[in-house]
N, C-alpha and C positions, 0 to 999 in steps of 0.2 A: 863217101857215097851219100847222095841226097836221098832221103826217104820219100818215095813217090807212092801214088795210089796202089800200085801193084807190088810194092816191096813186101817180101816175106823174110822175116828175120829168124834166126835159129831158135828152136824151142823143141820140147818133147811134146809131140802131139799124138793123141791116141783116140780111136773111136770108143765111145762108151754107150751103154744102154741104161736107161732109167726104167724102173718098174713101179707102176702106180698102185695105189691101194685098191683101185677098182679093176685091176687085172690087165692093164695095158703095158706094152713095151714101147718106150720112146727112144729114138736114136739121137745121138749127139756126139760132141767132141770135147775133150779136155786138152787145153794147151798149157804147159807149164815151162818155167825157165829151163834151159837146156842142161845146166850143170849145177844147179843149186835149188834148194826148196823155195817155194813161193813165200812171200811175206804176207800176202792177202789174196783173196779170191773174189772174182766177179762171177755171179750167176746171172746170165743174161736172159731176158724174156723178150721175144721178138715181136715185130709189128703184126698187124692183122693178117692171118693166113689167107683169108678170102679176098684180100687185096694185094697179094704178092709177098707178104711177110713170111720169113722163115729164118732158120738159124744162120744162114749165109747173108742176111741183109747187111749191106755194105759196111756200116759202122761196126757191127759186131765182128765181121770177117777181118776187118782191119785191126780191131782190138786184139783178136787172137793172133794175127800176123805180127804184131809189134810189141804189145805190152808185156809178154813174158820176158822178152829180151831187154826192153827199155826200162821197165818198172818193176821187175820181179813179181809180176802178178800171174796167178792162174786164171784162165778164162774158160768158163764152162758155157758152151752153147748147146742148145738142143731144139728139136722140132716138137712143138706142142702137138697134142693128139690130132691125127688126120693130116698133118703137115708133111710135105715132101721137100727134099733137097738132094744134092749130089750124094750126101751121106746115106740117104735112104728115106723111107716113109715111116713115120710113127703110127702105131696102131690107133684105132678109134676114129672118131669124127669130131670136127669142130663143134664146140658146145657153147659158143657165145660168151665165154668167160666163166661159166659155172663149173662144168666138169673139169676145166683146166685148173681148178684148185688142187686137184690130185697131181697134176703135172708139176706145179710149183713145189708141192710138198715132196715129190719124188726127187726133184733136183736138189733141194736142201738136204734131204736125207742122204743122197749120194755124197754131197760135200761133207756131211758130218761123219758118215761111215768111213770115208777115205781120209779123214783127218786133214781136210783142206782148211787152211787157217783163215781167220778173220773174214767172214763172208759178208760181202755187200751185194745187194741185188740191183741190177741195172735194167730198167724197163724202158721200152721205146714204143710210143703210141699205144696200141692194144696191150703191149707188155707193161705199160704204166698202170693200166686198169688191174691187171693181174697182180702187180706189186701192191697196190693200195688195198686190194680186197683180200689177198691171200698170203702175203709175205710177213705177217705178224708172227714171226717165229723167234724164240729166244736166241737161236743161232745167229740171226741177222744183226750185224752191227749198224747198218744204215742202208739207205737206198738213194739211187740217182735216177731221176725221171727225165726222159728225152721226149719232147713234144707230147705232153699229156693232153688228150682230148677231153677228159672228164665226161665221157658219155656214159659208160657203164659204172664207173666209180662215182659214188654219190657223196653228198656232204656227210652222211653217216660213215662212209669209209674214211673220209678225211678226219672225222672226229676219232675214229678208231686208231688211225695212225698217230694222231696227237696224243692219245692216251698211251699208245705203245711207247712213245718217247724217243724213238731212235731218230738220228739225223735224217733229214730229207733235203736233197738238192734237186731243184727243178729247173731244167734248161728249156727255155721257151723261145722258139724262133720268132723274130720280128714279124715275119710274113707267114705265120702258121695258118693252115687251112681251117683249124678248129678252135684253138684257144691261143690268144696273143698275150704278150706280157702284162699289159695293164689289167686285163680281166683275170689272168692267172694269179696275179698278186692279190686281187680281191678274193678269189676263190680259196687260195691257200692260206689266207690270213687266219683261218680257223685252226691251222697247225702251227703252234708257236715256234717249233724247231725247224720249220721249213724255210729254206733260202731259195727265192725265185730269181733266176738270172735270165734277163732278156738278151738274146744274141742278135746283134744288128745284122741285117741282110740275109739271115738264114731262113730257110723254108722247112716245112714239116719233115722232109726226107733227108735233110742235111747233105744235099748233093754238093759236091765240090770239096777238094782237099783242104782248103782253109777252114771249112766248117767242121770237117772230121777232126782236124787237129785241135780245134777249140774244144770239141766234145771230149776227146781223149785226155787233153790236158786238165779239164775240169774234173774228170773222173780220178785221174792220178793225184791231183791236188788234195782230194778228200781221202783217198784210200791209202796212198803211200806218198805223202808230201815230200819225203826225202828224195824222190825221183822226179820231182817237179821243178822247173818246167821240162817237158820232154825235148830232146834234141831234134833238130830237123835233118841232121846228118849222122851217119855212123861210120 
């Protein structure tokens, strides 16, 4: 069977709640391999909720639909404060990336408390800002950024990640609306361990199955290289 945009492969999927230090309950989902423990964990941070981003943004939905089965990964998705999806609405209100520090911490605490292995953070657009600003946690093995705009995240945040020392993979669409590969390489040069990958033909939202496959393959290549490259059929 060819893996298509709507393909959903077997996994253990459960609704979860995250509890923030400032008293909010956030809704999410954890997907894990159906019949074995995960070898690593993706904590996903979604695009800007004021522009349609949420836990079901398509790259993350497809990651949860495929990667537990294809790459033995756990995929944790959740709605940041004030964000709604089919799963429900997280308490609180959008705070421009500041109060969301508690949302990131709550997701990482959930992973730690539930003994989820080898945590990597995957941020997309607004989620990359949250990653760079708030994911400096000893639990985190590394991070993967999709379409970083570098609006809220400053050079000081890049310097902090450089000091943090964890691997950073940056996927930048050729036709991104905010930051394109050449400028991204210049901006991320201050993070010695950052690898910037320009993706030909891609746009900020990674629309199109070929681009989704590129993203998922690059994630798996870093997080569980034994499962790379991903198959196109099952």
